C-alpha positions in Angstrom: 80.2 86.6 83.3 76.5 86.5 82.1 74.4 83.9 84.0 70.8 83.0 83.6 68.8 84.4 86.4 67.4 81.0 87.3 70.8 79.4 87.7 72.3 80.8 90.8 74.5 77.9 92.0 77.4 79.2 89.8 77.4 82.5 91.5 76.8 81.2 95.0 79.5 78.6 94.9 82.0 81.3 93.7 81.0 84.1 96.0 84.4 84.2 97.8 86.1 84.9 94.4 83.9 87.9 93.9 83.9 89.3 97.5 87.2 89.0 99.3 87.2 89.3 103.1 88.6 92.9 103.0 87.0 96.3 102.5 88.0 99.5 100.8 87.5 102.8 102.8 85.5 105.3 100.7 84.9 107.7 103.7 88.5 108.5 104.6 89.7 112.0 103.9 93.2 112.5 102.4 95.5 112.9 105.4 99.3 112.9 105.7 98.9 111.7 109.4 102.0 113.8 110.4 101.4 113.4 114.1 100.9 109.6 113.9 104.0 109.1 111.8 106.4 111.5 113.5 105.2 111.5 117.1 103.0 108.5 118.0 105.1 105.9 116.2 108.6 107.4 116.6 108.9 109.5 119.7 106.1 108.8 122.2 107.8 108.8 125.7 106.6 107.7 129.1 106.2 110.7 131.3 105.6 110.9 135.1 102.3 109.6 136.5 101.4 113.1 137.6 99.2 116.0 136.6 102.0 117.8 134.7 105.5 117.2 133.3 108.2 119.8 133.2 111.2 120.9 131.2 114.2 123.1 132.2 115.7 126.1 130.4 118.8 128.1 130.9 117.5 131.6 130.2 120.3 134.0 131.1 124.1 134.4 131.0 126.4 135.5 133.9 129.0 137.1 131.5 131.8 136.5 134.1 134.7 136.3 131.7 137.0 139.4 132.0 140.5 140.3 131.3 142.7 140.5 134.5 146.2 141.3 135.9 148.4 139.9 138.6 147.2 140.9 142.1 143.9 142.2 140.6 141.0 142.1 143.1 138.1 139.7 142.4 134.6 140.7 141.6 132.1 137.9 142.1 128.8 137.4 140.3 126.1 134.8 140.6 122.7 135.1 139.0 119.7 132.8 138.6 120.1 131.1 135.2 117.2 128.7 135.1 113.5 128.6 134.4 111.0 125.7 134.3 108.2 125.1 131.8 105.2 123.1 132.9 102.8 121.2 130.7 99.5 119.6 131.8 98.5 116.3 130.3 95.4 116.3 128.1 92.9 113.5 128.3 90.9 112.1 125.4 88.6 109.1 124.7 87.1 107.3 121.8 85.1 104.1 121.4 83.0 101.7 119.3 80.0 99.6 120.4 78.4 96.3 119.6 75.6 94.0 120.9 76.8 90.6 122.0 73.8 89.1 120.1 74.9 90.4 116.7 75.5 87.6 114.2 79.1 86.6 113.9 80.4 88.2 117.1 81.3 85.0 118.9 82.0 82.8 115.9 83.7 82.8 112.6 81.1 81.3 110.3 82.3 80.5 106.8 79.2 82.4 105.4 80.4 85.6 107.0 82.9 86.9 104.5 83.7 90.1 106.5 84.1 90.7 110.2 82.1 93.8 110.5 83.5 94.6 114.0 87.0 94.9 112.4 85.6 97.7 110.4 84.2 99.4 113.5 87.6 99.1 115.2 89.4 100.5 112.1 87.0 103.4 112.1 87.8 104.2 115.7 91.6 104.2 114.9 91.1 106.4 111.8 89.1 108.8 113.8 91.7 108.9 116.5 94.5 109.7 114.0 92.4 112.3 112.2 91.4 114.2 115.3 94.8 114.2 116.8 96.3 115.5 113.6 93.7 118.2 113.6 94.5 119.2 117.1 98.2 119.3 116.3 97.6 122.1 113.7 94.9 124.0 115.6 95.5 126.5 118.5 93.0 125.7 121.3 90.9 128.7 122.4 92.2 130.2 125.6 92.2 129.0 128.4 92.0 125.4 127.1 91.1 124.2 130.6 87.8 122.4 130.1 88.1 119.3 127.9 91.6 120.5 127.2 93.2 119.6 123.9 96.9 118.9 123.3 99.3 121.8 122.7 100.2 121.5 119.1 102.3 123.5 116.6 100.6 126.9 116.7 100.9 127.0 120.5 104.7 126.3 120.5 105.7 127.8 117.2 103.9 131.1 116.9 103.6 133.1 113.7 104.7 136.7 113.4 101.9 139.2 113.9 103.0 141.1 110.8 100.8 141.0 107.8 103.4 142.6 105.5 106.6 141.0 104.3 109.2 140.6 107.0 112.7 139.3 107.2 113.6 136.4 109.5 113.7 137.2 113.2 112.8 135.8 116.6 109.3 137.2 116.8 107.3 134.1 117.9 105.8 135.4 121.2 102.8 134.1 123.1 100.0 132.7 121.0 96.9 134.7 120.4 94.8 134.9 123.6 97.5 133.5 125.9 99.8 135.3 128.3 102.4 132.5 128.4 103.6 129.3 126.8 103.9 126.4 129.2 103.7 128.9 132.1 106.6 131.1 130.7 105.8 134.6 129.4 107.8 135.1 126.2 107.1 138.8 126.3 109.2 139.2 129.5 112.7 140.4 128.8 114.1 137.5 130.8 112.5 135.0 128.5 112.7 136.7 125.1 115.2 134.1 123.9 112.5 131.5 124.1 110.7 133.1 121.1 110.7 131.0 118.0 111.8 132.2 114.6 109.5 133.8 112.1 109.4 135.4 108.6 106.7 136.7 106.3 107.2 136.2 102.5 105.5 138.0 99.7 106.5 135.5 97.0 108.1 132.1 97.3 111.0 132.8 95.0 114.7 132.8 95.3 115.1 136.4 96.3 112.2 136.5 98.8 110.5 133.4 100.4 113.2 130.9 99.7 116.0 133.2 100.9 114.1 133.9 104.1 113.6 130.1 104.5 117.4 129.7 104.2 117.9 132.5 106.7 115.7 130.7 109.2 117.6 127.4 108.9 121.0 129.2 109.1 120.1 131.4 112.1 118.2 128.9 114.2 121.2 127.0 115.3 122.7 127.3 118.8 125.3 124.6 118.9 127.3 124.3 122.2 131.1 124.9 121.9 131.7 122.1 124.4 129.9 119.0 125.5 128.4 120.4 128.7 127.4 118.0 131.4 123.6 117.9 131.8 122.8 119.9 128.7 120.6 118.3 126.0 122.2 117.7 122.6 122.4 120.8 120.5 122.3 118.8 117.2 119.4 119.7 115.0 117.3 117.4 112.8 114.9 119.4 110.7 111.7 118.6 108.7 109.8 121.3 106.8 106.0 121.0 106.8 103.8 123.4 105.0 100.5 124.3 103.3 100.1 122.7 99.9 100.6 125.9 97.9 104.1 126.9 98.9 105.1 123.2 98.6 103.9 123.1 95.0 105.3 126.6 94.2 108.7 125.3 95.3 108.4 122.5 92.8 107.6 125.1 90.2 110.9 126.7 91.1 112.7 123.3 90.8 111.1 122.8 87.4 112.2 126.2 86.1 115.8 125.9 87.4 116.8 122.5 86.2 117.7 120.6 83.1 115.5 119.6 80.2 112.9 117.2 81.7 112.5 115.3 78.4 109.3 113.2 78.3 108.6 113.5 82.0 107.0 116.9 82.7 106.4 115.7 86.3 110.1 115.0 87.0 110.3 117.6 89.7 106.8 116.9 91.1 106.4 114.7 94.2 103.4 113.2 96.0 105.1 113.1 99.5 108.3 115.2 99.9 110.9 117.4 98.2 114.2 118.6 99.5 115.4 122.1 100.5 119.0 122.5 101.7 119.1 118.7 102.3 116.0 118.9 104.5 112.8 116.9 103.6 109.9 119.2 102.9 106.4 117.8 102.9 102.9 119.2 103.2 99.9 118.5 105.5 96.5 118.3 104.0 94.7 119.8 107.0 96.4 123.2 106.5 95.1 123.2 102.9 91.6 121.9 103.6 89.1 124.8 104.0 86.6 122.5 105.7 89.1 121.6 108.5 89.5 123.6 111.7 93.2 123.5 111.0 92.9 125.3 107.7 95.4 128.2 107.4 94.9 130.7 104.6 98.3 132.3 105.3 100.0 129.3 103.7 102.5 128.6 106.5 105.9 126.9 106.2 107.0 125.3 109.5 110.5 124.3 110.3 110.5 121.7 113.1 113.7 120.6 114.8 112.5 117.2 115.7 115.2 116.8 118.3 113.6 119.6 120.3 110.1 118.0 120.5 108.6 115.5 122.9 105.3 113.7 123.1 104.8 112.3 126.6 102.2 109.9 127.8 101.2 109.6 131.5 102.4 106.2 132.5 100.7 103.6 130.4 97.8 105.8 129.4 98.1 106.0 125.6 95.8 104.2 123.3 94.8 102.1 126.3 91.8 99.9 125.5 89.2 98.6 127.9 86.0 96.5 127.2 83.0 97.4 129.3 79.6 95.5 129.4 76.7 97.8 130.1 73.6 96.7 132.1 71.1 99.0 130.4 70.7 98.2 127.6 72.0 94.7 128.5 74.3 92.8 126.2 75.8 96.1 124.9 79.6 96.1 124.8 81.6 99.3 124.6 85.3 99.2 123.6 86.9 102.3 125.0 90.3 103.7 124.1 91.8 106.4 126.4 94.9 108.5 126.0 96.6 110.9 128.3 99.5 112.8 126.7 100.7 116.1 125.5 103.5 117.7 123.4 106.4 119.9 124.6 108.9 121.9 122.6 112.0 122.2 124.7 114.0 124.4 122.2 111.5 126.9 120.8 114.1 129.1 119.0 115.4 126.1 117.1 112.0 126.0 115.4 110.4 128.6 113.0 107.4 129.4 110.9 107.0 131.6 107.9 103.7 132.7 106.3 102.5 134.6 103.3 102.0 138.4 103.5 98.4 139.6 103.2 99.2 143.3 102.8 
């Protein structure tokens, strides 16, 4: 609406119509927020109020079943079947600040159309989600003891060291630079069945990458024949998460293998997830973003059995907020948010990762 520059009362009296009390974020990167959606919101558990939390494995078999005869003498066998993994909690903090003397802090004046502190709080929460998603997809540099970061996907689900095409196998050993995973050395013969599945694809087509992906799903199941007392459920619940390129290449395959798309050339394109073998397949932007520490040029495809994963907080220490008033400078308020948690994968071999060959 054109208004004479000397007649401002029309604009002033209608300012609320032109400037609603919300804002639009122009600083936020595209982020699928996988960790927030799948772990923080759905499966954050309360762990022990201790330095570590543990999980138990059965890592051997007695093999005591034999054929026998009447009056046959007995041969007894007892071996150690168990092992224990141990995970230390990781601590983190974030905050925002304000001065008590800032206009609008203590009141809700009608002339203040936007609570600027709400924006500060939102920025803190966005930064928390972004950093934790980044940590999930990034392997911390050994030994990860000072300012320790959470153990994310590359720590628990380790890629094959092969750079050439490779069929599916259980080759996910200790991550680069580490001699164990949660205190258990996967290179030791006793613990070799704790290795996760891997494959290396040359092309993501029906005879190579997609066949190997199907192999990974087929061969990563270890369902118990009986309901054993004390054993965790052996039911699987998969989700596939990958770099953007294989996700889009799979949609190319869908496009070329289906019916006439008619007017909608994007019929087999998705902005969130597609389906392979009935399993949702999505992508994470950080694996695709070359500016992110989580960027992975090998274009990985992760298969996560969500039933085998846990995120555990130490007592009530997760997203715990505390307001502190400083004495110097005076009147300065800091809102802190502290979290103490970590991830654990209790069934590594139910999970797998494939990546693209580079040779």
